[in-house]
C-alpha positions as CSV (number, residue, x, y, z in Angstrom):
1,X,-79.9,-2.2,8.1
2,X,-76.9,0.1,6.5
3,X,-75.8,0.6,3.2
4,X,-71.9,1.7,2.9
5,X,-71.5,3.5,-0.1
6,X,-66.6,4.1,-0.5
7,X,-65.9,6.8,-3.1
8,X,-62.7,5.9,-5.4
9,X,-59.7,6.9,-4.1
10,X,-58.3,9.6,-7.2
11,X,-62.2,11.1,-7.0
12,X,-61.2,11.9,-3.5
13,X,-58.3,13.4,-4.2
14,X,-59.9,14.9,-7.0
15,X,-62.8,16.8,-4.6
16,X,-59.5,18.1,-2.6
17,X,-57.7,20.1,-5.6
18,X,-60.5,20.8,-8.2
19,X,-63.4,21.3,-5.6
20,X,-65.6,19.1,-8.3
21,X,-67.1,17.6,-4.7
22,X,-70.2,19.2,-5.0
23,X,-71.3,18.1,-8.6
24,X,-70.5,14.1,-7.5
25,X,-72.4,15.1,-4.1
26,X,-75.3,16.0,-6.3
27,X,-75.4,13.2,-7.9
28,X,-74.9,10.3,-4.5
29,X,-77.7,13.3,-2.6
30,X,-80.0,12.8,-5.3
31,X,-80.2,9.0,-5.6
32,X,-80.7,8.9,-1.7
33,X,-83.0,11.2,-1.8
34,X,-85.3,9.0,-4.6
35,X,-85.3,6.5,-1.5
36,X,-86.1,9.4,1.4
37,X,-82.8,8.7,2.8
38,X,-79.7,10.6,3.4
39,X,-75.9,9.7,3.0
40,X,-73.8,11.2,6.0
41,X,-69.7,10.5,6.5
42,X,-69.0,7.9,8.7
43,X,-66.1,9.2,9.8
44,X,-67.1,12.7,9.8
45,X,-63.9,15.3,10.3
46,X,-61.3,12.5,9.7
47,X,-58.5,14.3,8.1
48,X,-57.7,10.7,6.9
49,X,-57.8,10.9,3.2
50,X,-59.1,7.2,3.0
51,X,-61.4,7.4,5.9
52,X,-63.4,9.7,4.3
53,X,-64.3,8.3,1.8
54,X,-66.6,6.6,3.5
55,X,-70.5,7.1,3.7
56,X,-73.3,5.5,5.2
57,X,-77.3,5.8,4.4
58,X,-78.9,3.9,8.4
59,X,-82.0,2.8,8.6
60,X,-83.3,1.6,5.3
61,X,-84.4,-1.9,4.6
62,X,-83.1,-4.2,2.8
63,X,-85.0,-4.3,-0.1
64,X,-84.4,-0.2,-0.2
65,X,-80.6,-0.8,0.1
66,X,-80.1,-3.5,-2.2
67,X,-81.8,-0.8,-5.2
68,X,-79.9,2.0,-4.2
69,X,-77.4,-0.4,-4.1
70,X,-77.5,-1.0,-7.4
71,X,-77.7,2.2,-8.8
72,X,-74.6,4.3,-6.8
73,X,-73.1,1.1,-8.6
74,X,-73.5,2.8,-11.8
75,X,-71.5,6.2,-10.8
76,X,-68.2,6.8,-11.3
77,X,-67.5,8.5,-8.5
78,X,-67.9,5.0,-6.1
79,X,-65.9,2.3,-6.0
80,X,-68.4,0.1,-3.5
81,X,-71.3,-0.2,-1.8
82,X,-72.4,-2.9,0.3
83,X,-75.2,-4.1,2.4
84,X,-75.2,-4.5,6.1
85,X,-77.1,-5.2,9.2
86,X,-76.9,-2.4,11.4
87,X,-74.2,-2.5,14.3
88,X,-72.3,-4.7,12.7
89,X,-68.4,-5.1,11.6
90,X,-67.6,-3.2,8.7
């Protein structure tokens, strides 16, 4: 399974203009650490501001993915979180 995390557009713009990314990244990383996983950019190195909002957690079981999604949905920086089968189209 994969967990897809999409950050809010206004948050992503805010990161670029104020350097506030670190605090929000830490919140997301803390949730990931609680589940023994890490979040990675889905489109690493992209200059596209829309695609840079997408993050992924790979190789997570469905139950843990659902619990993690519930926690991430409560973070103000997160717009969308969903679980999908690995290799499935977004």
